[in-house]
N, C-alpha and C positions, 0 to 999 in steps of 0.2 A: 386458549386462543393465543395466537402467537402476534408478537409484536415487531414491527419493520425496524430495522436498524436506520440511525440518523446517516448523514453523509459524512460526519465525524467519525461515527463507528467505524464505518465502511473503508473511510481514509486511513484510520489506526489500524484497522486490520491489515490492509495491503503494506502499509508501512513496517509492520511486525513482520509479516511473513516475507517481506523482501529484505530482511536484514541482513542476510548472509547469502544473498543472491539466488533467484529462483527463475525457472523456466514458467512461460507463460501458463502452459496447461496447469502446472501444479498450482499456481498463484490462483487461478480461475476456480479451482476445485477447493483448495483450501479457504479461500474467500466465499466462497458459495456464491459467485457471481457469474451472470451470462457472460458470453464473451464479448458482445458489443456494450455491454455495461463495464466491464472491467477495462475494455478500450479504451473508453471515455474516460475513465479516472486516472489511467496510464498516462494519457495524452496531457491530463490537466497535471498531474505530479511531475512530469517530465518537463513540463513549460515551466513550472515553479522551482525546477530543480530538486524537488524532493526526493527523487527516484531517478536513476539512469540506465540507460541500456547498455548493456557489455556484451561483444561478439565476441564467442571462444573460438580457440584455433581449428576448432571442428567444425566451425560454421554456425553454432548452436546460438541462441541469444537468451540471456539472462538480464532480468532486471533487479537493481539492487539500491537499497535506502542509502542516499548521498548523507553525509555529516548534516547539513541543513535538515534533510529530512527526519534524522535522530533528533537535533537539537527540536525541530517542531513537534515531533511525538513526545518527549518528556514534558513539553508544555503543554500539550493536549492533553495528557494523563493528570497534571498539576490542577489543570482547570476542571476536568471532571472530576477529580477528587475532592474540589473545594465545592463544585455543585452539590455533590452528593453528602457533603457534610451537614 
């Protein structure tokens, strides 16, 4: 029986995958999310300035975790560690 991920787990996955910049298709597959679900999370994370949208010189777009997002990810990992202890 599989267990569904929490919103915090999905958010952590997105922030981890985006650490070095990632295109939306790769992010969608690696986070195992549908496009519509990923879009919802990306809009929320960009609004909170946890992820930023970067345009490359070739016209492609990448999403990258910001410094604020990295700090949030570290704090989220600390809380998760405490809760599991």
